DOKESE-799885 format. One record per residue: y, z, x of N, C-alpha, C in turn. Coordinates in steps of 0.1 Angstrom, whole numbers, plus 5000, padded with zeros to 4 digits. Atoms other than C-alpha are relative to their C-alpha. Layout:
BEGIN
YZXYZXYZX/...
This chain:
BEGIN
499750095007028186127466501449905006/499150124997030185797478501450024995/498550055007033885707470499949884989/500650105011032485417454499350054985/500649945009030185627432500650074995/499149915006032585867424501249954991/499050115012035285587410499649954991/500750055005032685447394499450104988/500449885008031785777376500950044986/498449975006035285847367500349894989/499950105005035585487354499050004987/500850015012032685477331500250104988/499549915012034085807315501549984993/499050045009037485687307499549874993/500450065011035885377289499250054994/500149935008033885597271501050094994/498549945012036785777259500649954991/499250084999038885507259499249914985/500550095014036285337230500250114990/499849935010036285677213501550044994/498849995003039885697212500549874991/499950135011039885347192499749984989/500849985012037985467165501250024991/499349955014040985607147501749975009/498650075000044885487145500650105012/499249914991046285817159499750005020/500950014987044085797190500249855008/500050125000044385407195500549985015/499350084989046985357220499650135013/500349904987045585697243498749935005/501350074997042085487239500549885008/500050104993043685207252500150015015/499949914989045385407282498750025008/501549924990041985557291499449845005/500950135002040185197289501049905012/499350064990043085047310500150085014/500549914989042585347337498949945004/501650025002038785297336500449855010/500250144996039284917343500650015017/499750004987041884987373499350075010/500949934993039685227389498749945006/500550074995037285007386499449905011/499550124996038484727398500450105021/499449914989040284997431498050075006/500949974992036485117436499249885003/501050134996034484757438500749975018/499650024990037184707467499250085012/500549934989034984977488499049934999/501250054993032284767485499049985009/500550004983029984767514499749835005/500350155001029084397509501549905003/498950064996032884297513500350005016/500050014984033584127550501449944999/498850074994037083977543500950024981/499149955013039984047514501049874996/499050105001041983747518499849934983/500050085012040383537491499950144985/500149915014039883877464501750034999/498749975005043783937471500749884994/499350185008044883557463499549994987/500050055012042883577434500550114991/499249905008043983927421501649984998/498250005001047983817429499949884989/499650125007047283437411499350054990/500549975015044983597380501250084995/499049885001048083907380501049924993/499350085005050283617375500449934987/500150115014048983357350499750114989/500349915012047583677327501850054998/498549925004051383827330500749924990/499150125005053283497320499249964985/500250045012050883437293500350074989/499849895008051083797279501450014997/498450025005054783767278500449894993/499750155009055183427263499650014985/500950005014052483467237500450074989/499749915013053483577201498950034995/500649925008051883787179499149944992/500850095009050583487157499049925008/501150064998048683347184498650065008/500649924994047083657198498349984999/501250025001043683547177499449955012/500850114992043183227200500550065017/499749934985044783417232499150075003/500849944994042083647227498549945002/501350044999039083427220500249885014/499850054988040383217251499850115011/500649884987039883537274498749995000/501349975005036583577255499249915014/501050124992035583207274500550025014/500049984987037083297305499450135010/500849924997035483597309498549985003/501350065005031983437299500049875014/499650134991032983117322499750145015/500749904991033083377352498550064999/501649895001029583587342499349855008/501250104997027983227343500749925014/499950084989029783057375499250155011/500549924992028583417394498549975001/501850025001024783357380499949865007/500650154991025082977395500250075015/500049964987026383147429498950065005/500649874998023883417430498549905004/501350114998020983117424500249915008/500050134991022182867446500150075013/499949944990022583157471498550035006/501349945000018883307468498849855001/501150125002017182947455498850054998/501149935003013482967453499450135008/500549874998013383337468500250064991/499849885010014383497438498950024992/500849955001012383697426499649984984/500050025018011283727387500950124994/499249935008013083997379501349984998/498350064997016383847394500049914993/500150145004015883527381500250014982/500049975013015383687344501350054997/498849945004018483877349501349874999/498650095000020683587359499649894992/500650095012018783327335500950034989/499249935012020083587307501549995002/498749964995023083597325500849854994/499250075000024283237326499949914984/500050085016022983117287500950094994/499449955008024683387272501650005003/498650044993028083317297500449884994/499650135004027882927289500150014987/499750055019027282947248501450084999/499149905008029783227247501349915007/498650084995032383007272500449884987/500350155007031782677249500750054985/500149975017031682877213501750064999/498249955001035383067224500749895001/498750165003036982737230500049964986/500250075016035682627195500850104994/499149915009037182937182501450015000/498149974993040682917202500149864996/499450105004040882557191500050034988/499950005016040182627153501050104997/498949885005042482947151501449885005/499250104994045282687173500149884988/500250145006044382387148499949865005/500250114994043382187173498849924994/501050095011040282097153499750064985/500449955016039182147115499650154998/500849885003038682517103499350014991/500750075009036982377079498450015003/501650024995032782397083499849885006/500650164997031682087100498650025001/501349935004027882037089499849874999/500850114998025281787092498550014993/501549955008021881737077499150035013/501149944987019181947098500550055011/499349924986022082117117499350115003/500749835000020382477115498650005008/501149974993017082357126500249915016/500050074987018182127154500550125006/499449914991020482427168499050135005/500849944998017082627168499449975007/500950124993015482357184500550035017/499450004986017982367210500050145011/500149874995017982727218498950095002/501650004994013982727218500149985015/500450034987014182527243500850015010/499049914985017082687263499050125006/500749864999014683007264498849955001/501150104994011682767272500349955011/499950044992013182647298500750155013/500349844994014083057311499050015005/501349954999010683127309499349925014/500750094993009682837329500450035015/499149934985012282937359499650135005/500649884995011183267357498850035008/501650024990007583167372500549895011/499750114989009282857391501550015005/498850024996012682917403500449905003/499850124985012782647430500449894986/499750095008013282397401501349994994/498549985001017182377405500649914986/499750065011017182077380499750054984/500049955016015982257350501150125000/499849895001017582547359502249954995/498950065000021182317356500249974985/500350015018019882197323500250104991/500249875014019282527309501750044998/498649985000022982577316501049884988/499250105007024082257301499849984985/500649995015021782307265500850134998/498949895003023582647266501149984993/499250065005026682497268500549904984/500050075017026082267238499450094989/500549905011024482517219501850144995/498749865003027882777219501249874990/499050065011029982437202499150014988/500750075009027082367180500350124987/499949855007027082757169501350014993/498549945006031082787160499949914987/499450115007031682427151499550034980/500049985012030082487116499850114993/499349865006031482857106501349964995/499150025010034182827083501250105008/499149944995037582967091500250154994/499949865007036983297066499150085006/500849894991034583397090499950015017/499749984985035983387122500350125001/499749834999037083777122498750025008/501049934998033283827124499749905011/500150094991032983547148500650035013/499149904993035683707169499150125010/500549894999033784007170498650005008/501250084994030283817179500549975015/499450054990031983637206500050135013/499649884991033283957221498750085006/501449984999029684107220499249935011/500950134992028183797239500650055011/499449994989030883847264499350135007/500349834996030084227271498449965003/501450014996026084097272499849925013/500150084989027183867298500250065012/499149874991029084107318498550125005/500949914994026084367320498949915003/501350114992023484077329500850015013/499450004987025984037358499950125007/500649904995025484387364499250025012/501649984992021884387372499849905010/499850104990022484057392500450065010/499349974992024984197413499750145005/500349814995023584577413501050054996/498549915007026784707397499850094989/500049885009026584987381500850044986/498950025009029884967368499949894988/500050125012029484617349498750024992/501149955009026184757333500550084990/499349965013028284997315500949974994/499050065009030984847304499549864995/500550115006028884537298499350064983/500649955015026784727273500650074988/498849965014029584927256500549914992/499750095006031184637252499149944989/501050115004028084417240499450104986/500049875008027284737216500350034987/499150025006030184777204500849884989/499650155010031084397191498650014992/501649975011027184407176500750104987/499749865009028484737158500849914988/498650035003031984587149499549924985/499850095007030384257135499150044987/500449935011027784457113500850034988/499549945013030284627094500949945000/499250115011032684327088499049954997/500950075011029584157073500350064988/500349885010029284477054501149974989/498450055010033184417041499849894995/499650165006032584077033498550024988/501249995008028984167014499149915006/500550114998027483917032499150025013/500649964985024583927063500349895008/499650094985025083807099499149824998/500450144999022783487093500549944990/499050095008025083377063500949975007/498550024993027783367085500349935010/500150084990026183207112499549854998/500750105006024182957092500449934984/499350035016025982957057501049884997/499150084997028682727067500950044984/499249985013030982927042501449985002/498550045004034482817031500049825000/499850185003033482427022500749964986/499750015016034782466987501749994999/498550014997038182346985500449954984/499749995009040582356956501149804997/499050085003042082016942501049984999/498850005006045181896939500949984987/499949945007045081866908500150104991/500549865004043582216899501650065003/498749954996046782306922501549974989/498850035011049582136900499550074984/500349895011047482286868500750105003/499949874996047782646884502150004998/498349975002051582586888500450014988/499549955015052182556852500050094998/499949875007050982886844500150125008/499749874992051983116872501350044994/498949895002054583386864501349935013/498950034988057783236891501050095000/498949954998060283436905500849975012/499450024991063083466931500150105008/499849884989063683766958500850104995/499349875007066483886937499650044986/500649985014064683896905498850175007/500849904998061784126926501050115005/500049884999063884356939500750054991/499449905012065784436908498650044994/501649935000061584496901500150145009/500649884991061484726932501350094998/498849885003064584946924499950104988/500449925008062685086897498750065003/501649974991059485156917500350135008/500249824991058585506927499049985007/501250004990055385366943499749855003/500150144994054785026966498750005008/500950014991051784946981500249805005/499850134995052084637008498549985003/501750024998048984427011500349885013/499750074989049384237044498649875001/500750114999047583887052500449925011/499750084987047483637077501449934997/499050035002050183467061501450045005/499249924997052683747070499749975018/500050024988051283687108500549865002/499650124998051983307105501750005003/498550025004055583377091500750085013/499549874992055783677118500950064992/498949905010057283877089500050145001/500149814996056084237102501350054999/499049904994059584327113501049984983/499550015013060984177077499650124989/500849915006058384397060500450155001/499749864997059284717077501450004996/498650015007062884637069499850054984/500349995013062084607035499450174995/500149845010060384957030500450065006/499249895000062785117051501050064987/499149995014064885057021499450024991/500749925014062585156994500050125004/500249864997061885457012501650064999/498649915006065785557010500250024990/499550025011065885476978499050114990/501149885007062885766973498849914997/501250084996059985506974498850045003/501149884989056885646985499249825002/500850134995055385287002498850025011/500950004992051985247017499749875002/500350164997050184937033498350035001/501250015004046684827021499349925011/501150104991044084717050498849965000/501550025006041484507040499149935014/501250024992038384517069500549875008/499550144994038984147075501049905000/499050095004042184057066500449925015/499650084986043883787093498849935007/501050094992041883627122499450035012/500649884997040683917140499950094997/500449875003039284237138501250115006/499049914998042284457131501249965000/498850075000044684217131501350054992/499149945007047084347105500250145005/499949914990046684667123501449995011/499050014990048384537153501349924998/498350045003051384347139500550104992/499549885006052384677115500250055012/499749914990052184867147501049915009/499050014993054384627167501750014993/498649985012056884657136500350165003/499949845001056585047143499650034984/500549925008054885117112499350105001/500849894997053385457110498749994996/501650025003049585497111500150054991/499849935010050185727087499849934987/500050035010050785477062499149874999/501250124997048185237070498550054993/501049995006045385297047498849914996/501450115000041585137046500149974987/500050065013040584967016499550114992/500449905006038185207007500850144990/499449865002040685507005500949964990/498850075011043485286984499849934989/500350085011041485116960500150074986/499549895006041885426941501249994992/498949945001045285436942500849924991/499350135005046485076927500249994984/499649985016046085156888501250125000/499249915003048485436895501349965010/498950084990050885186917501049944991/499050085008054185056902499949825004/499750094989054484766928499149995011/501150024988051684586949500749885002/499550044994053384386972499049895010/501050034991050984096987500849895012/499550084987052383917019499249895007/501150074991049983617027499149994998/501749965003046483757015499749944987/501250055010044083556995499050064994/500849965003040883606996499850144999/500749885002040683967000500950094992/499649945018042984016967499349934989/500650075013040783776945498650054995/500849895010039383946915498249935002/501450075006036583626909498950075014/500649984988034783846943499350164988/500949945010033884086912499849984988/500650025011033783896884499349854994/500650135003032383546889499249975008/501450024987028983526905499749865001/500350154992029483136908501050005016/499650054986031783216935499750025016/500649984986031383226974500350105002/500049874996032583536977500050104992/500149905008031383696949498950105009/500849874997030284066958500550025012/499349944990032684106988500750084994/499249885005034384436987501849924999/498350035000038384346978500850104999/499249905000041484516974500349984979/499750005012041784616935501550004997/498750015000045484476935499949974987/500250055014045084326898500750134990/500049935007045084706886501550075000/498449994998049084756895501049954988/499250045010051584786871500849815000/499750144996052984456886499849985015/500750004985051684256914501149865004/498650104996054584006937499149955010/501050044988052483766958501749925006/499350074992054483586987499649895005/500950104998053083266994501149875003/499350114996054282937005500049924990/500750135010052382746980498550064993/501249965010049182766954498849985009/501250034990046882666986498950114999/500749894996043782846989500150045014/500049884986043083107013498649895011/500850074991040383067045498549934992/501350035007037483067020500549834989/499950105007038982777002499949974984/499949995018039182876963501050044994/499149935009041282956939500350144995/499849855000042583276933500650054987/499849975009042683376897501450114998/498949875005044983696902501449935000/499050105004047783406906500549994990/499450095010047783326873500050144988/500349905004047383696861501450024991/498849945006050283806837500950105002/499549924990051284106858500149975012/499550034988051783886885500949915001/498350075000055283716898499449925016/499950094992054583436923501549995007/498850034992057883426948499549925013/500650124988057183106969501249995008/498950034989058883057003499550065013/500249984987058383127041500150204996/500149895003057383517041501050075008/498749944992060083597066501050024995/499050035007062583477051500350034984/500349985012061483547018500350164994/500249855001060783917024501850055001/498849994993064383927043500850024983/498850035012066183787010499750124989/499849895010064584056986500750145007/499249914995065984357011501350005001/498650015003069284187011500350054988/499849995010069184176978500050174991/500549825002067784576972501250055004/499149984990070984636997501450044984/499050045006073384496971500050124983/
């Protein structure tokens, strides 16, 4: 066995064990280290490839890429992780597309049908993932509206667009020398990536993130076939398969089909200002000091984190409040909904950064039975994942979506800036219930004020 093959074999093992480690919070960190070690070995092994004749450009690219990536990672805030992840997907997909273009240019009309098939699949998936990921990043960043952008006949035109792209690929497989059609195919794929993501609302962006991740993996696997690189085929297949499985699980968590996510334009419903004004007159409003007085009597508290916590970067303040509660003998747990936040595992990442113990993070299915025995449930910026309409209102767009049964708690506290709706754009009857107290304000400052009052 050559050194290259040996390193690739060890690398593949690290990737598989790393992915296995990511299936549980207790082993997630070890899984990440294993995956990183696998990537290091894969890069190191590639440097021994017999086709390399000059290392200058490789070294320059590694130094420049490491410098840029390091600076971005050090300066990026936790709130910007979703758009940072989407941007990373776009760059990986762009790389796959450019490699495909380079291989096509290098071989021209002499490309065989098998290699042309692999190149065509690579550039199509890579191109649509590139623009789709950029659209997702722009939605996360607020550069374009997070609401669905739709028009009449949109699904039909999108289907016609992707079928035309596939038709061009089939033609090129048999007549690869038609370069004009090759670049037209890439252009159509780039356009399809934009039109695929723009009509998807913010409520579905966690699923879209997972799908884009799987697309990037598939593009990487195709690149492996083009370059005859075994480790790329393995890693791309692992990434693509795990992304698809995660997307299916997240759709299940929302009780929706994949086709509904991609073509349903979910998230169009909005609450009118007059409705918000009416609701404001019906809610029970409290102060951080009143909330602290309730906490002092609580024996059990469940914290439900949402995207509002991420926006305010309130995870450290939440951990500080939990520490004070635990010092007074209160049992504190965190209820994690599968699609809370703007990317898979968003809440887990934020709470881990604040050194919240993994043992305190409880999945929705396991914690729902505990709410009726809980003294206080503290909701930090969550909305749709705690909306009772998912269980009680058949006309609601989120009806049937599994949600956290927070309304069963003896006391519900909701920390929000305002009564504005969440990603789904619908009102939440939980905020009007008699056992709910709304504490309006910035999550970080409000939770810190609760902690300060609790110390007194």
